[in-house]
LUMRO-157723 format. One line per field, with one value per residue (C-alpha): chain; x, y, z; residue in one letter. Coordinates in steps of 0.5 Angstrom, whole numbers, padded with zeros to 4 digits, always signed. Each point is the difference from the previous one (the first is absolute). Layout:
<recs>
ch = c(A/...) $
east = c(X/...) $
north = c(Y/...) $
up = c(Z/...) $
aa = c(a/...) $
</recs>
This chain:
<recs>
ch = c(A/A/A/A/A/A/A/A/A/A/A/A/A/A/A/A/A/A/A/A/A/A/A/A/A/A/A/A/A/A/A/A/A/A/A/A/A/A/A/A/A/A/A/A/A/A/A/A/A/A/A/A/A/A/A/A/A/A/A/A/A/A/A/A/A/A/A/A/A/A/A/A/A/A/A/A/A/A/A/A/A/A/A/A/A/A/A/A/A/A/A/A/A/A/A/A/A/A/A/A/A/A/A/A/A/A/A/A/A/A/A/A/A/A/A/A/A/A/A/A/A/A/A/A/A/A/A/A/A/A/A/A/A/A/A/A/A/A/A/A/A/A/A/A/A/A/A/A/A/A/A/A/A/A/A/A/A/A/A/A/A/A/A/A/A/A/A/A/A/A/A/A/A/A/A/A/A/A/A/A/A/A/A/A/A/A/A/A/A/A/A/A/A/A/A/A/A/A/A/A/A/A/A/A/A/A/A/A/A/A/A/A/A/A/A/A/A/A/A/A/A/A/A/A/A/A/A/A/A/A/A/A/A/A/A/A/A/A/A/A/A/A) $
east = c(+0461/+0005/+0007/+0002/+0008/+0003/+0007/+0003/+0006/+0004/+0003/+0005/-0001/+0000/-0008/-0002/+0003/-0003/-0006/+0001/+0000/-0007/-0002/+0003/-0003/-0007/-0005/+0001/-0003/+0006/-0001/+0007/+0001/-0007/+0001/+0005/-0006/-0002/+0007/+0001/-0003/+0003/+0002/+0004/+0008/+0001/+0001/-0006/-0003/-0008/-0003/-0006/-0002/-0006/+0002/-0004/+0004/-0002/+0002/-0007/-0001/+0006/-0001/-0007/+0003/+0004/-0005/-0005/+0005/+0001/-0007/+0001/+0007/+0006/+0004/+0007/+0002/+0007/+0001/+0004/-0002/+0002/-0005/-0006/+0004/-0005/-0006/+0003/+0003/-0008/-0003/+0000/-0005/+0003/+0007/-0002/-0005/+0006/+0006/+0005/+0008/+0005/+0006/+0007/+0006/+0007/-0001/+0005/-0002/-0007/+0002/+0005/-0005/-0005/+0004/+0001/-0007/-0002/+0006/-0005/-0003/-0002/+0003/-0007/+0000/+0006/-0005/+0004/-0003/-0007/+0000/+0003/-0006/-0005/+0004/+0000/-0008/-0001/+0004/-0004/-0006/+0001/+0005/+0004/+0006/-0001/+0003/+0006/+0004/+0007/+0000/+0007/-0002/-0005/+0005/+0005/-0005/-0007/-0002/+0001/-0002/-0007/-0001/+0001/-0005/-0006/+0001/-0001/-0006/-0002/-0001/+0003/+0007/+0000/+0007/-0003/-0002/+0008/+0001/-0004/+0000/+0003/-0006/-0003/-0006/-0006/+0000/+0007/-0002/-0001/+0007/+0003/+0007/+0002/-0001/+0005/+0004/-0006/-0003/+0005/+0002/-0002/+0001/+0003/+0007/+0007/+0003/-0005/+0003/+0007/+0004/-0001/+0005/-0001/+0005/-0006/-0004/+0006/+0000/-0006/-0001/-0008/+0000/+0005/-0005/-0006/+0004/+0002/-0007/-0003/+0005/-0002/-0007/+0003/+0004/-0005/-0004/+0005/+0000/-0006/+0001/-0001) $
north = c(-0034/-0005/-0001/-0006/-0001/-0005/-0002/-0004/-0004/-0006/-0005/+0002/+0007/+0002/+0001/-0003/+0004/+0006/-0003/-0001/+0008/+0000/-0005/+0003/+0007/-0003/+0004/-0005/-0007/-0003/-0006/-0004/-0003/-0002/-0002/-0005/-0003/-0001/-0002/-0006/-0004/-0006/-0005/+0006/-0001/+0007/-0001/+0002/-0001/+0001/+0002/-0003/+0006/+0002/+0005/+0000/-0003/+0004/+0006/+0002/-0001/+0002/+0007/+0000/-0001/+0006/+0004/-0002/+0001/+0007/+0002/+0000/+0002/+0002/-0006/-0002/-0006/-0003/-0005/-0002/+0002/-0007/-0003/+0003/+0003/-0001/+0001/+0007/+0002/+0000/+0003/+0008/+0001/-0004/+0003/+0007/+0001/-0002/+0003/-0004/+0000/-0004/-0003/-0002/-0004/-0001/-0007/-0003/+0000/-0001/-0007/-0002/+0001/-0004/-0005/-0002/-0001/-0002/-0004/-0002/+0007/+0001/+0006/+0004/-0001/+0005/+0005/+0006/-0001/+0000/+0006/+0004/-0002/+0002/+0006/+0002/-0001/+0004/+0006/-0001/+0000/+0006/+0004/+0000/-0003/-0004/+0000/-0004/-0002/-0003/-0006/+0002/+0007/-0002/-0004/+0006/+0005/-0002/+0006/+0005/-0006/-0001/+0008/+0001/-0006/+0003/+0007/-0003/-0004/+0006/-0004/+0002/-0002/-0004/-0001/-0005/-0005/-0001/-0005/-0006/-0006/-0006/-0004/-0003/+0004/-0005/+0003/-0004/-0007/-0003/+0002/+0000/-0003/+0005/+0005/-0002/+0006/+0005/-0004/+0001/+0007/+0006/+0005/+0002/-0001/+0003/-0008/-0002/+0004/-0004/-0003/-0006/-0006/+0002/-0006/-0005/+0002/-0002/-0007/-0002/+0002/+0000/+0005/+0004/-0001/+0002/+0007/+0002/-0001/+0005/+0004/+0005/+0000/+0002/+0006/+0003/+0001/+0003/+0005/+0003/-0002/+0005) $
up = c(+0358/+0003/-0003/-0003/+0000/-0004/+0001/-0006/+0001/-0002/+0005/+0005/-0001/+0007/-0001/+0006/+0005/-0004/+0001/+0008/+0000/-0003/+0005/+0006/-0002/+0001/-0005/-0005/-0002/-0002/-0005/-0001/-0007/-0001/-0007/+0002/+0001/-0007/-0002/+0005/+0005/+0004/-0005/-0004/+0000/+0004/+0008/+0004/+0007/-0001/-0006/+0001/+0005/-0003/-0005/-0007/-0005/-0007/-0002/-0001/+0007/+0004/-0004/+0003/+0007/-0001/-0002/+0005/+0006/-0004/+0002/+0008/+0000/-0003/-0004/-0001/-0003/-0003/-0006/-0005/-0007/-0003/+0005/-0005/-0005/-0006/+0004/+0002/-0007/-0002/+0006/-0002/+0005/+0006/-0001/-0001/+0007/+0004/+0002/-0003/+0003/-0001/+0003/-0003/+0002/-0003/-0003/+0002/+0007/-0001/-0004/+0005/+0006/-0004/-0002/+0007/+0001/-0007/-0003/-0006/-0001/-0008/-0004/+0000/+0008/+0001/-0002/-0003/-0006/+0001/+0005/-0005/-0005/+0005/+0002/-0008/+0000/+0006/-0004/-0006/+0003/+0005/-0004/+0006/+0002/+0006/+0007/+0001/+0006/+0000/+0005/+0002/+0001/+0004/+0005/+0000/+0002/+0002/+0003/-0006/-0005/+0004/+0001/-0008/-0001/+0004/-0002/-0007/+0002/+0004/+0007/+0006/+0002/+0006/+0003/+0005/-0006/-0001/+0006/+0003/+0004/-0003/-0002/-0006/-0002/-0002/-0007/-0001/+0002/-0007/-0001/+0006/-0001/-0006/+0006/+0005/+0000/+0000/+0005/+0006/-0003/+0005/-0006/-0007/+0002/-0005/+0001/-0005/-0006/+0002/-0006/-0003/-0003/-0008/+0000/+0001/-0006/-0004/+0004/-0003/-0007/+0000/+0005/-0004/-0006/+0005/+0001/-0007/-0002/+0006/+0001/-0006/+0003/+0006/-0003/-0004/+0006/+0005/-0004/+0003/+0007/+0006) $
aa = c(m/n/k/m/i/a/l/w/a/h/p/r/s/r/s/t/v/l/e/r/v/f/i/e/r/r/d/f/e/v/f/h/e/p/f/a/h/m/a/f/d/g/h/s/a/i/p/s/d/n/l/d/c/g/l/p/t/t/y/v/a/i/k/a/l/l/r/s/a/r/e/r/s/h/v/f/h/k/d/m/c/y/h/c/l/s/e/l/k/a/d/r/e/f/l/i/e/q/e/n/i/f/i/i/r/e/p/g/r/s/i/l/s/h/f/a/i/f/p/e/m/p/l/s/a/i/g/h/k/a/l/y/e/v/f/c/e/v/t/r/l/t/g/k/i/p/y/v/i/n/a/d/d/l/a/r/n/p/e/a/t/v/r/r/l/c/e/h/l/k/i/e/y/l/p/q/a/l/n/w/n/k/a/c/p/p/q/w/l/p/w/r/r/w/h/e/d/a/e/n/s/t/g/i/t/a/t/l/a/s/a/f/d/a/d/a/l/k/r/i/p/r/l/r/a/y/y/d/y/h/r/p/f/y/e/r/m/n/q/f/t/h) $
</recs>
């Protein structure tokens, strides 16, 4: 049977650049945040580019799309747990039929990156809490701690991080997939403005792990409150990174 790999993320976690590795492999059909299309449409406050792109807009239909794709090839899909949290937690069959991996990024960095694009972001959209809830549900269902990647490890040492991930997934490590030409893959078009850095990259570089201005959180009390709320969920998951 073909594999289906789910990369569960929170916004601004560098999940898109890891997704690009799977696009470059060319042995997976890759879906970029398909469940976002049940959470948002062209009238939503969140900045978008072209959500009316023909993808299904219900949880059941999106899941059917992924399963149909798996019949013809390996499937990799990346998404944010907060897009479909209640449905995911209630869907034992879907969670256990795929290989669930998780990526986390220190919330100070992800919050400031998120704020730069979507200043009106709500608390739930920071995403660490929803990610942790699905992490716990997968742990409960499988009896095993799911695979967790820290985004800073990915940025500092992409070769070793991706190699370990491939070993875990029992797929061939393809070093050529870590380099690419600058381009916007068609999967990214509905959310293109969110992925300018990834679109203009040619690989995963150490500069992505640069320090951030922690004082910026203090200057905006709402962001500091978001950070304090989500940091514990990051810390719990960070214990299990590879």
